[in-house]
N, C-alpha and C positions, 0 to 999 in steps of 0.2 A: 674473426681473423682467420686467415688461411691456415689449414692444418696439413696441407699436402707436403710431402717430402719432395720439394721441387728439384733438389739436386739429383735425387733418384730418377725423377722423370726426365730431367735434362741429360742424364747420363746415356739415354737412348739415342742422343743426337751427336753428330760429329762436330762438336763445338767446344771451345775453351771458355768456360764461364768466368767472368770477372766479378760481376755483381748482379743482384736481382732486386727489382723494385716493383711493388704491387701498384697497379693502376686502379683497379676496382675489383671487388670480390663479393660474390653471393655464393651461397652453399653450392648451387648447381652451375655457377658460371664464374669465371675469373679471367683477368687479363694482367699479365706481368711484362715489364720491360726487362729484357735480358741483355746485359752488356757482355759482349764477347771480344775476343782478340781480333775479330773481323767485323766489328761494328755491332749495332744494336739489332736484336731480334724481338719479336712479339710472341709470347706464349699465351694461347687461349685455351681455357677449359670450358667444355660444354657437356651437357647430358643428352645431346641429340643421339638417338639410336643409330648404330653404325650403318644400318641400311639407308637411313635418311642422309647420313653424313657422306656416304658414297655417292649419292645423288648430287649433293652440294659440290663435292670435289670435282665430279665429272662436269658439272655446269661451269664451274670456275675455269677449268682447263679448256672447255669449248670456247668460252668468252675470250680468254687470253689468246688462244690460237687465232681468233677472229679480230684481234687488234684492240681489245679492251685491257687497260692497265689495271692489274690487281696484284697485291703483294704476293711474291713468290712463296710457294709452300716448300718448306725445307724438309726433305725426307729424313727418316730415322736411319740409324746405322744399317738396319736390315731392309732398307728401301721402302718403308711404309710412309703413307702421307699423314698419319696420325698415330699416336700412342694411346693404347687403351689400358688404364690402370684403375682398379677398384670401382668399376662400373662407370667411370668417366672417361671422356676422350680429350686428348690434348693435342693441339696442332701448333706447330712452330712456323712463323712466317718472317720474311724479311721486314724490317721496320722501314717505313717510308717517311722521309723528312719533307716538311712543307707546312702549308697552312690550309685551313678550310676555306674554300671559296664562299663568298657571302651571297646569300639569296636575298639580301636586303637592297642590293643595288641592281640596276638594269644590266650592267656588265656581268655581274656575278650570276644573275638569273639566266642570261643568255648562255653563259659558259656551262652552267649545270644542265640546262634543258637540252642544249646541243649534245652534250655527253650522254644524256638520258636517251635521246633519239638514236645515237650511235650504239648504245648498250642494247636497246631492243632490236635494232637491225642486225647486230652481231649475233644475237641469240637465236635467230630464226634457223630452223633446221636441226636444232639440238635433239638428240635422241638419248634418253636415259639408258644407262647400261642395264642389263638384265638382272644383275645382282643387287639392285638398289630398290628403295621404296620412294618413288618420286612424289614430291609435293605438287598436287594438281588442284588448282582452284577454279578452273574453267567451268562456267555454267552454274556457279554456286550463289550468285548475287541474290536472286529472288528468294531462295530458301533462307539465306542468312538475314536478309532484310525483314522478311515476314516474321521470323522468330524474334528479332529485336523489337519489332513493332508490337507484337503480342505482349512481350515482357514489359515494355515501356507503358503500354496501356494498363497493365495490371498495377504498376506503380502509381499511375495517375488515379485509377479508381480507388485504390487503397487510401491514397492521400485525400481524395474527395470525401470518403466515408469517415475520415478521422474527425473527432469532435473538436480538435484544435489543430492549428497548423503553424509550422515554423515559418520564418521569412522565406526560406527557400521553397517550402511547400506552397505558400501563397502565390509566389511567382509562377510555379508550375501550373497551378490551377488556372491562372490567367492565360498563360502562353501555350500550354500543351495542345489545346484543340487546333490552333493554327498550325503548329509544327506537325501534328499528326496528319492533318489534311495534306500538308506538303509531302509527307512520307507516302501517303496513298497516291498522290499525283506522280511522284517519282517512280513508284513501282508500276503504275499504269503505263507511263511513257516508256519505261524500260522494257516492259513486255511487248509494246508495239514497235520497238526499235529493231535495229539490225543485229541486236545482241546474239540471239540464238544462231543465226546464220554465221556470224563472225566466229562464234565459239566452235562451230563445226569446221570452219576453215582452218582455224588455229590448231585444231586437233591433228591435222595432217602435217603442218609445218612446225608447230610448237613455237612459243615465244616465252622468254623468261622475264618475270617481273622481280625487281629487287625488293620492293615493298617499303623501303625507307631511303629513297634516293634524295638525300638532303645534306646540307652543309657538313654536319658532324660525321657523316659516313663517307666523305670525300676529302682528298688531299690534293692541293695544287702545289706542284714541286717548283723548284727554281728554274727548271728547264721548261716550265709552262705546260706540263702534262698533268692530267687529272687521274688519280688512282681511286678506284672504287673499293671501299672497305665493307666490313660487316655483311658477309653474304649468307648468314645463317637462315634468312627467311626467303631465299631464292625459291621461286615457284613457277610452274607453268601456268601462265595467266595472260589475259589481254593486257596490252601496254597501257590501256586507259587507267588501270588501277594506279600505276606509278604517277601518271600525269595528274590525276585527281588528288592524290595525296600531296604532291608537290604544290599544286595550286592552293589547297587548304592551308598548308603550312605558311606559304608566302602571304596569303591574305590575313591569316591570323596574326602574323608579325606586324602587318600594316595596320591592323585594327579594323579592317573592312575590305570588301571586294572593290576592285577597280576595273572598269571595262577595258581601258587601254593596256593595263598591265596584263590582263587575261589575253587580250588579242596578241600582244607581243610574245608571250610565253608560247601560245599555240602556233604562232608563225615561226618562231625559232625551232620548235619541235618539228614542224612540217618540213622545214628545209633539211633536217637531219634524217627523218624517217617518215616520209609522206603517208598520210592516212586518207582514205576516201571520205567524202562528205557524210555518207551514211554511218561510217565508223566514228566520226566526230560527234554525230548525234547521240551515240551511246554515252559519250562523256557528259552530255547535257543532263541526262536523267540521273547519272550518278552524282553530279554536282548538286542537283536539285535536292537530293536527300540530305537532311540536316545532320551530318555526321558529328559535328562538334556539340550540338545540343543533345543528341542522343548519348554521346559519350559522357558529358558531365552529369546528366540525369542518372545514367546507370551507375556512375561512380558514387553518387550521393546515396542512392537507395540500397546499393550493395555494400556501402560503408567500406569502400576499397582504400580510401585514404584516411586511416585512423588518426593521423596527426593533424589533419585539417580541422579548424574550428568552423562554426557555422558562417561566420563573417567571410572567411576565405571562399567557401563554397558559393555564397551569395554573389560575391564579386566576380568569380569565374563565370557563374551563370549569366549575370548581367552582361559581361563582356562578350560571351558567346552569342547571346541573343542579338546584340548589335551587329556582330559579324555576320551571323546567318541572315538577318533581315537585309543587310546591305547587298546580298547576293541577287536580289530580285531583278535589278536592271540588267545584270549579266545574263540571267536566264531568259528574260524577255527579249533580249537582243542577240541571243546566242546564234540564231540562224544567220544574222547579218555578219557576225564575227567569223563564222566558219566559211561563209561564202566569199570572204575576202582573203582567205588563206591561199 
């Protein structure tokens, strides 16, 4: 349960508090609905270092100035964008009323992807202030993927040398060689792609990736505007990162990949923020990497979900394998898809 003296924290702001309701809480993070005489506000607690928070705030302000809707940051009585108390930072924002757009429908997908394209276009030219610690992910794909592959292979070899195997382990022994070869192919294609050149270009103009541009972090208002929430992971990165994550989440909800849905999503994005064919080719190699399979395998062997029983892990693994294998027609026809954009 929250132990913060919220009234003390809120006393730093020029508001009249009527009531406080906790939305969610972890020791290092928290969200509260604050009812005031002038409507609801959202108080967020985070443990992000202030130098990183300065980067996020500067990025938010740049995006807003370029037409992206994001909740207004309410300044404290002494004009600060956040309040620092007991090693934690607290930020107060206007609460936005509305509903999350649905990525399960074509209309919802189009709305989200169009907004994502606008988001990336609006972020170009952002220059982090000198007093911050910017999050920069440019050029890190190969290193991150190589480290993951090494770790996953270690899990596989350990499982292989075990005298007995769980049901999850039996499936891994059968499936891992295929998925590892897919990882190697993904990395090879990535290294032969336009990736490095694109990274060098973006270093000059910068582009911000949200990293979780999906239903739960967006609000569609009654006035038909989309507001972007949860900017804590904003980073300087290629726009492909957000597109790939959105595709993965859409196809996971569908239970498998679909060529037409993929084509539509890429077409809608292209209308909002056009990419060159060579840039779209970079997406192909990142889609090829089996992110979902790697994720559930890591989660199991690192025992990250202690409340999950073996049966739940096995079901998740089987579902992920079906989704990952359904990707093959999309990868094989990817050149045709991007040539039609």
